[in-house]
C-alpha positions in Angstrom: 85.2 -4.1 -37.8 84.4 -3.7 -41.4 81.3 -3.8 -43.7 80.7 -4.3 -47.3 78.2 -3.1 -48.8 75.0 -5.5 -49.9 76.5 -5.2 -53.9 80.0 -5.7 -52.7 81.2 -2.5 -54.2 82.3 -1.0 -51.2 84.0 -1.6 -48.0 83.8 0.9 -45.1 85.1 1.0 -41.8 82.9 1.0 -39.1 84.6 2.9 -36.7 83.9 5.7 -38.8 80.4 5.0 -38.8 77.5 6.7 -36.3 74.9 5.1 -37.5 72.4 3.3 -39.9 68.8 3.7 -40.8 66.2 2.9 -43.3 65.1 5.5 -46.2 61.9 4.3 -47.6 61.7 5.1 -51.5 58.8 4.5 -53.7 60.0 1.7 -55.2 61.9 0.0 -52.5 64.2 0.9 -49.1 67.4 2.2 -48.3 69.6 0.9 -45.6 71.8 4.2 -45.4 74.7 4.7 -43.1 75.7 8.1 -41.1 79.7 8.6 -40.6 81.5 10.7 -37.5 83.6 12.5 -40.2 80.4 14.3 -41.8 81.4 12.8 -45.2 77.8 12.7 -47.3 75.3 9.9 -46.5 75.7 7.1 -48.3 73.5 4.4 -49.4 75.3 0.6 -48.5 72.2 -1.5 -49.9 68.9 -1.4 -50.9 65.9 -3.9 -50.4 62.3 -4.4 -51.6 60.5 -3.6 -48.3 61.1 -1.7 -45.4 61.1 -5.1 -43.3 63.6 -6.6 -45.4 65.8 -3.1 -44.6 65.1 -3.1 -41.2 65.9 -7.0 -41.0 69.4 -6.6 -42.4 70.2 -3.8 -39.8 69.5 -6.2 -37.0 71.7 -8.5 -39.1 74.4 -6.0 -38.5 73.5 -5.4 -35.0 73.9 -9.1 -34.5 77.4 -9.2 -36.1 78.6 -6.6 -34.1 77.7 -7.7 -30.5 79.6 -11.3 -32.3 82.5 -9.4 -32.8 82.7 -10.2 -36.0 85.4 -8.7 -38.2 84.1 -8.0 -41.7 80.5 -8.7 -42.7 78.4 -8.1 -45.8 74.8 -7.1 -45.4 72.6 -9.8 -46.7 70.6 -10.7 -49.9 67.2 -10.9 -49.7 68.0 -14.6 -50.0 69.4 -14.4 -46.8 67.0 -11.6 -45.4 63.9 -14.2 -46.0 66.0 -17.2 -43.7 66.9 -14.1 -41.0 62.5 -13.6 -41.0 61.8 -16.9 -41.4 60.7 -18.0 -37.3 63.0 -21.2 -36.0 61.5 -24.8 -36.9 59.9 -25.5 -33.4 62.5 -28.8 -31.9 59.4 -30.5 -30.2 57.7 -30.7 -34.1 58.0 -33.3 -36.7 58.3 -32.5 -40.6 54.9 -32.6 -41.2 54.2 -30.0 -38.4 51.8 -32.7 -35.8 53.5 -32.9 -32.3 55.9 -36.1 -32.4 54.8 -39.1 -30.8 56.3 -39.7 -26.8 56.0 -43.2 -25.9 56.8 -43.3 -22.3 58.1 -45.9 -20.5 60.6 -46.8 -18.1 
């Protein structure tokens, strides 16, 4: 599996990645990758908050579980979508419960 950095400037072989982790900075949070060959840990994506960075790691995990051949770290817009709870199917567009008429 291959992973493309968030900015799209680098491609990493997942066979060489040992783990991903989040580093909180003063202004942003970074997703970093640690490699099995002893190479220096690299930042593969920067996000505004620690929660956004953790959501990006969960996205990578889900893609690994589904055996995707290649992925890119998600941008902030997609992070927002991933964090949003799924819409309840038994609700209308206004948020009210749908009316069930019954009958035979």
